N, C-alpha and C positions, 0 to 999 in steps of 0.2 A: 341463414338468415331465411327467414320466414317473409315469404311475398304472394301465398296466393291472393289475400286481399286486397292486394295493390292491383289497379288498372295495369296494362299493358305499354301505356302510354298515358303521360300526364302532359301540359299544354297549357305555357302561361305567360304574361303580355311581355313582352322584350321586344330591345332596340337590337337589331334592324327591322327585325321580327319576330312573329311567335316563337319562343323555344320548346320545341316538345321533348321529353327524353321518357325514356323508358325506368320504373324505379329499381328493376333488377338488377339494373346496367348503369346505374347511376352511385355518383360515392359524394357525400360535402369534403372537399376539402379546406381545410380551415389553418391558414396558412400562419405560421410562427406567432402566436397570444401568449407570449413570451414575456416573465417580470423583467427582463432586459429591456423590453422596448416599450416598456407598458409603466411600467412603475417608476416612482420617482428614484434620480440617482443609476436608473439603469444606463447601456449602453445608447440607446434610443435620445435619451433626454441628453447626453452630453454630447450627442453629436447635433446639440442644436434643436430637437425636435419641441414638436409643439405636443405635450402629453394631453393634454383637453381633447385635441382635433382625434389621437389615434382613440382613448380612452371613449369615445361615441359609440364604435363596433361591437362593444365588450354585451353591451343588454342586445343586441339584432343577434348579433352571433348567436348567442345563448339562446335564443328563442329560436333562432334553427337549429340547433345543435338537440335541443329537447325533442321540436316537432321529427327530427330524424329517426332518433333514440327512438322514439314510442313508434313511429308507423314500420321499426324494423330495416334502415335503411343500414346502408354502408356507411362508416364515418372512419376519416383519416385527417391526422395533425404532422402537422411538418413544423419541427425546432433549429432553428441557425445557431451554429456552434461548432469551434473547433477541439479535436482529441485535445489533451492538455497538454503534448508539445510541440502541438501547432505544427506539425508537418504537413497537415494536408490546409494549410492556410499561405494563401500566396504571397508572395512578399512585398506585392502591389497592393495589396487589399491594408498591407498593416503601414505603410508606409508612405501612401500619395495625399491621403487628405493630411497628417500630420506635418506632410515637408512643403504644404503650400505656404509660400511667400505672404511672409504674416501674419499666419496661424497665432490665435490665441485661443480656439476652440476647442481643438481636437489635442490637449493635454494629455490625454490614456488612451489607449489603443488594446483591440483585441489582447489577450491573454494577462492584461495589468490589473492587478489589483483594484476591484470595486466595493463599495459597500455591501452587497448580495453578491461577493467571491468576485475569481477574475472573470472579465470581461467577454462574452460569448464564448464561453469554456464549456464544456459538456462535463457532466457532474455538478458543475456549481447550484446553488440557490436559484442565481440570476435565470439561467438558462431554461429554465422548466417552465412548463405553460401553468398561467395563471389557475388562481383556486377555483375561480367560477367556472373555469372552460374543463377541465379534468379530466384528462381519457378516461373512458372506461376500460375494463382488463380486456375486453374483444375487441377495443379499439388498437388502430394500427396507427404506429408512430413515427416519424421518418425523420430520424436526424441527419443533416444535409449541412455541411458546411460554403454551399453557395447561395445565390441570392434565389434563383433557382433552383427550382422543387429536383429535377432529372439525373441532375448533375452529379455525378458520382455515388450514386444513393437506388436501392433496388427500390425505389416506389414501378416504375415501368413493371419489372415483377409481382411485387405488391396488386395493381390494380391487373396484372393479367392474369393472374394466380385467383382473381376474384370477378371476371368474368366483365370488368368494367368498360363502359364505353362515353360513358357522360358524366362529367366534373359539373359541381355547383362549387366556386370558390367564394371562400370567402377570409376575412383577415389582416394582417399587416405588413406592408405598405402598400397601400394601392398602386403605385408609379414604379415600388421598387422589388421585391421580393413576389405579390401577388402580380403582376405583369408580365414580369419574367416565367413566372410555371404558365401562366395560361397561353404565354406565345411558345414553351418546349412544348406542352398538351398538345399544342395545336401542328407545332409540326410532327406531333406521333400519330396521327390522327383522330385523337379528341373531340368530342363536341362541352365545350365550357359555356359555364354565365357565369357572369361575374354579379354579384348581389351591390346594388349600390351601397346600402344601409348599412350593410353586412363588412363595407371593406372602408380601410382611412388608412390617411399618409402623415404627414409631420407636417407638410404643406399643403394647406387644403386647395389652392390654389391650382394646385398638380392632378388631386382629384379627379376632378370632373376631364379635365384632359385627357388622364390616361385613358378612363374608360369612353373618353370617348374613339382612340386610337381603335380600342381593340374590335369595337364594332363599325367603325369607317369603312364604308366600302361594299355596303351590302353585310357585312360581317366579315371582315378579311381573315380576324383572329377570334374573334367571339362573339358572345350572345353579353347583354348585358339587361338587369333585369330589377325590379323593386322587391321589398321585403314579402311587402305583403300578399301581392299575388301568389307566391309559393306559399307562402303559408294558407293562404282561403285553400290553397290546390288540393293541399298534402293534410287539411286538419280534420276530415271526410273521413279518416283512414286510420286515424288514429288509436292504437291498440289502447284500453282502458286500464289499469291497474287491478289484481285481483281483488277482492270485494269477500272472497268465501275462499276458503280449505278445499283442494276437494278430495273425499276418503277413500278415492281410490285411483287404480291404474289402469288404463284400460288396455294394455301390452302393446302400446306400438313403442317398438323401438330404436326408430329412425331417431339420429341428436338433432334432426328439427322439431320434433313432436315431444320427444322428452324437453327438451329447451321452453318450449311453449307451457308445459306441462309446470315445471318450474316456476315459469310467472305466475302462473295463475293462482301458486302456494302447492303445488303435488309436490312433498317431502319425499328424498332418495332415501329415507329408510321405507317407508309403502313401497314404492319399486323394485326393493332389493328383497324385501319378503317375499311379496309375492313372484318377481323373478329364480331365487333358490328354490319357490317350490317347482317350480318348473322344470329345473333343472336337476332339481333329483329325480322327478318325473320323468324325463327322458332318458337319466341312467339308463332303465330297461330297456328303449326303442334300440341304445347305442352307446355301451358302457365303453369304447375305445378314443372317446374323442380326448378328456383327460389326461393327463399324465401328473400335473397334481391341483386339484381345485382346493380352492381354499374354505375356509369353513365359513358355517352361516354366521357364526360369533364373530368371525374377523371382516367378515366385509359389509355387516351390520354397523360395527362398528367403525368403520370407514366411511359410511355413510352419513352415522351420525356426528363425528368430526367433520364433514363440511358446511356440515349447519355452521359451527363455531369459527371456523378458516375463513366463510365467506356469508357473513353477517347479513349485505344489502341484497334484497331480492333484486333490485334494481341493476346490479353490477356483479352479474357471476360471468366467472369463464364461461371459455367457449364448451368446454366437456364438462361442466358440471355435473356429478350425477348419470355420467354416462359409462355403463358397463362395458369391460374390453378385455379380451383376452391375450396371450402372450404364446406367440411358438417360443418352445422351449429350448430352440438356440441361444434366444437374448434372455441377458442376465435379469433380473429381479432380484435386490437384495435382500437376504437373508432366506431367499429360495431356491433348489438345487437345482443347476442349469444342467441336462442331463444329453440334451439332443439323442433322446430314445435309445441311450447306453447309458444301461443307472451305474455299471462300475467305472464309469468314469466321469463321473458327476462331481462338482464343485459347487460349491455354495459360495456365491461373488459377496462383497460388502455393499459395493456401490450397485445400483441400476444402472443396465444400457441409456445411454444421453435418450433415443427416440422414450425407451420406454417414463425415463422420469418429466420428460417434457408434457406427456398426458394427463401425468399424475400429476400436475403440479399445477393444466390445467382444469382440475376436477375430476378425472375421469377416476371410473373406481375398477380397481384390477378383481377378475374373476377369478382368474387360473392358468396353470401354465397348458399350453394346448401339446397333444401329439403330431407327432411328424415320421416322416423317413428317418430310418437312424443314419444321424450325421449328416441329413441332407442329402443322400445319396438316392435321387431317384424321384420321377414322378409320378407315383402312383396312389400311392399314401400307404400301402401292401407293406412295407419295411420296418416295423415294429416292433418289440417285444412286450410293447403295453394295447395289442393291439389293431384291427385294423378301422380305423372310420368309416363310415360308410356317406353315401351320398343324401345330405336333408331329403332329398324327392324319393330315395328308395333304399333300401337295406340292399340289396342285391348288385349292387353298383359303389365305384371305387368312388369316393368323396375326391385323390387324386392330390398328389405328392410335389414338393415335399412337404406344401405347409397342410397337411390333410388336416388337421384337427383346427387352425383354426380358421379355416374354410366353414366345416362344418360346424363349428360354435356359433357363423355369423348365418350359415344358411337354417342353425335349427331354431335359429330368432331366442338366441342363451345370452348375447350378447350384442351390441350397436356394433362395436367394431373387432379387429384383430391385428394385431404387428403382428408382421409374418417378416420372412424373407427370399429373395427370390436373387436365384442365380440364371437361371436360361427358361423359366418359366413357373415356377414353386409359388406365385402364387396369382399369377392368371388362370393358370390349367385349372385351379383346385377352386376357385373364384365361379368357375364358368360352368363346371359338374356340380355345384352345388345352390347355383340361377340369384348367383350374388355378383359384386364390382370389388375388382378386383384392381387395383391401382400401384404399376411398378415407377417411381418421377426418374427424374434422370441419375443416374450413377452420382453419388456424391453431393447434391442438394442436399440430403436426408443423413445425420450423421450415422454410420454405422459402428462406431466404437460403444464395446460391451457387446458386442455378437460373436459369435462363434464362427468364424467363417469357414467357405466350403472353398472355395476358389475366390482369394480379398478383391481380388482388380479388376473381378467380375460381379461381386457381391452389392448386393441393396436391399435396404429396406425398405418392404412394401406395405399396404394397406387393403385391409377387406372389409366393407361394409357393405348397407343395404341400398343407396340410393348414388350415382355421382355428387351429392351437393355433401352426402355426408363423409364421403372418402378427401374432395376438396378439403372439408375444414377438419376434418385429423392432418394433412397433408400441410396446411397453410400451422397450423400449430408444430407441426414437426421440422418442418423445412428450414435451413438455414445453416452458413459457414461453420464449420468446428475445426478448430485448430488443429486437435487434437487427432484428426481424422486424415490419416496419407494418403484419402485418395478426395476427401473435399472440396470442392469446386470454389473456389473465390468470384473477384465479380464476375458478375453475367456477359457475354456476347452482347454485342446490340443487336436488340429485337426487331420482330418485324411490326410493323406500323400496326395499329386499329383502325377499322375498317368502321365507323360507328353510324355511321346513316346511309339512304344509298341502297341501291339495287346491291354492292357489293358487302350491305351487311352480314346475309345470311350465307352469301355463298364461299364455298371452298372445292378445293381439288381433291378427289383422290384419287388413290391406285390402290388396285387385287392383285392376288399372286393369277398367274395364267391358269390353263386350265387345266395344263397338266400335270402344274403343278398340286391345282384342287382335288386331280386326280387318285390321292392320298384318301382323301375325305369318303368317309361312308357316303351313301344315296342320299339320306335321310340329312346328312353333314349339307351339301353339295346344294340343295334343295333350299334348306334354312339359309345356308347362307347368301345365293341369291336374291332370298324375300327380304334380307338386311341391307343389301345392296340396293334397292329398291325403295326401302324404307329411304337412308343417306343421299338416294338422288331427290327423292322427294321433299324432304328439308332444306334442299340447295347445293346438296353435293354435285360437282361433275366428275364423271369416270374420267381417268387419265391413263393412258398405257402405260405405264413403268415395266425397267429391266428387273426382271425377279433375281438375277444373277448374282451382283452382290450380297443380295438377303439369302437365297440359298447356299451360298458357297462361304459367307458367316457364318453359318450355323451348324455346317458341317463343323469347322472349328473348336467348337466351344468341348465337347464330347470327341470327337475323329482325328482332333493333332492334339498339342503338346499342353495345350492351357489345363488339361483338366489333370495334369502333373501336379496343377501350384495348389491341388488338397493338401499332396504333402509337404509343400514348401512352409507350411502354415505348423505341421507337426514335427517336433522334437526327432531326431534321426533314431531309427531303429522301431520306429512306434509301433509298429502295423505288423512286427511281428511279434514283439511286447506284448501286443494288445488284440490280436489274432481271436484270443480265444473267448473277448467279450463282446465280436462283434456276428449278426446274422449270418448264414451263411452268403445266401443274396449281397451280401454288403461285400464279405469277405472277396468275391468274385470280381465285384467290382473294383475293387482297390486293386486287386490284381491284375486285372484286365490292362490296364495301362501302367502298371510296376513294371512287367512283362514287354513291354514298347523298350526298353531302357531306350529313350527319347535322347536326343544330345543337345547339346545348346545351338550348335546349329540349326537343326530341324525347331527350335524356339526361334529361335530369331527369323527364321521365314515366316513360320506363325504371324508373329508381330508384325513383319513388315506386309504379308498378306491382309493381316487386317488393318492395318492403316491402309491399304490399297481401295479395300471393302468399304471400309469408313470413309472415306472421300468419294468414291463412287456414289454412295448413299447422300452424302451432305447436297451431292448436283442434283438429285433427283429431289429433295426436298425444299430446293432453290424455287424461289419466286420465281414465278414466269408463266407464259401459257403451256408449258407442258411438264411444271412442277407440280409439287402434290404438298398438303398441308397435312396429308393424314396419309400412313399404308392399314389398310381393313383387312385383316384376314380371320379366318374359323380360329376360336383360342386354342382348339384340338382338333385334331382331324376325323374324331368318333372318341364314345362313349365307353370304355371297354366297363363289360361288371369285373365281379372279384375273382368268380371264376375262371374267366379268360386272362384273366393278370399272373394267377395263380399259375396256371400250363402253361404260359410261356412270360416269365416275367422281365426276362431282357428285353426282347423285339416288342412288348406293350411298352415298354417306357419310354425308349427309346424312339417310338415313332409320337406321342406324346408332345414332343419338342420339336416339331417338324416346323410350328410355324410359329415359336417362341424364341428357341435357343438364340436365334442371332441378335433379337433386342438389344441382351447383352453388353457382346461383342461389340456393336456397331453406337453405343452408348444415345440410346432410343428411350425414350419414355414411351410408357404404354398402360392402357386399362380396359380393362375385359368390361364386357355390360353384356347383360341376358339381352337376347333376342328371338323369346319365344318359347313354346316347348313342342316335347310331339310324341307319339305314344309307337313303341315295337309293334307291329303288326303279331297279332296270335303269342303274345306273350305273356298276354295278363297282368304285366308290369305296371307300374303308375307310371304317365308323363314324365318325363324327363328335360332337365333344361337344356339349351343350345345357346351359346354366347358369341359374340366376336369381340376382338381387341383390335381398338385403334393405336397406330403407334406413329410417333412424333418423334423429329428429330431430336438432341441435344438440346435443352433449358428452351423445349414451347410445351412444356408441361400445360401452364392456360390453356393456348389454343385446343391442345387434345381434348383436354375435361372439358371444356365448352361444347365444343361440339359432341362426343360425348354425352353432356345430358339437352341436348336437345333430340339425341337420337334414341335416349331414354322416354324423353317425354312421349315420343313418336310412337314410342312403341303401345305406350298407355293408352 
């Protein structure tokens, strides 16, 4: 979303006193504006509701919806309803009203057949939102089984992921679902404001009483305001539709910048033509980025097809016309998946789930990126397709195993790349290319259609130019996939939101102790201390943490039996049969752990150790005076040159995982963020990027992303 044109804070008249909200962190939530509640013969009318009363809020809600869209602010919709077998519907909800003595009104209940389909049942015509308020492709729709919007939904996760702290609430009915949602949001720390004209109920006399209860006692639950003050406050920031078509593209590949260009009439065909020229020219600088680059004709055809698929410029998907690359261990239908081992290539008939999701949302594939063979390494120097170099200097490594992915983004050839991370393979190369690399909590993004390394520790990850860009791509891709055996289902109870007051910008973070940082090069230690100062400057409080659980967990990934899982994903006898196809260093890598002859007893001991370290880490992240929100580490201890890696490939690769390997073992999420550049004295080399990684406990991705965004902004 674009927020640059909006003020930091907007204030409107309200009860019990003026309501202030930050547009970047505010969403419009439209509650249950469904046909079943608003149209004749629907569930609401069957309940005895006054349709005239609820229909009066449609026009005000639409006015507010149109304005939120035009200023670029977040919008979410909810729909109340149940799965077709009603397994998520409490019996009391079905029986109570119908069982009332003398009942003559409730002849039909939830799930019964009505004129618009089964009442309050998902997938039926009556369950959907009225056409006047139809959600756009980029807007979130929450299907809820209850009257409140947080119970048994992922609304809290969606709001956290978007860094939302304030809610403008509208919809139906005031006395039921609107009030319930506001009260639930209040318990979770959100600052809510209900809009009088844009909410309504079936009994007009209940509406004012309900709104009065919300703001009673100096704002016990929420604020209440009228429509016009809000319209007046936001109208000056409305983005007018384009009146002309830009003839050229300025080269800015950020997702937000491309979206703005397309809103103004820029064509994705124009962007792809210019971009392909740059890609061809960069091939002379670094010919090792791509394993399979799509042809100019294929890319231009994809861009042209977008104009047919999405003809409405006001309703474009979030990744419309956004170019991306894919690590070559991720399936793309019709293209070889080689994992940098051509003799073992296969051509899938379907794309990996994560790849298909971004294509469905308008992204344009540019090609499949180079990688360390079979994802066996952290340097990016283990591929028969050549050695990708850092976008900052051809003398230095891009990092691995997602080497080509990072270089393609760092060289500004694509907006983002889909990659994988088992022990730091997104975070380390992102840091070496001066870009952002995000490893979400494992199991929150489907791994289906991806060649595994250590399947129980693997996860998909994203590289992009900014934190907001990786947030956008992640939001498109995240979600439960029942076909992924390691997918995570319902989220745990999350931390509350601090929406106002001194706690709003405060957070606690830990860092490795001096003895752990001693492995870093002197310039890396210096840069890291500067980054710590920046975090303190944006409200972070440094808290001492116990480092042992992280250090010991990191040793488990490659020093214990877990690395043997690489063989578990392969057929018996695979290594001997295919040894001739592997690079010598990759052969050595596989031989090193096969020769250990690990036993089941050792594997179980490692699993028990993992569980113990995970529990210890959870305690460190537990809220409280000594708990932390994020752990901050250097993304790597140093940045090796290609020459240094080739001289000692085993030691250099192992060292790069010092501050990254433990995250996957401990089920953490992490985001690598640029933190300045430095020069190597007397080398004559170009300045190199430095980066830090912010790590959070499982399912705190949204919290970590927002702290990372603030850190990124402070760097500017």
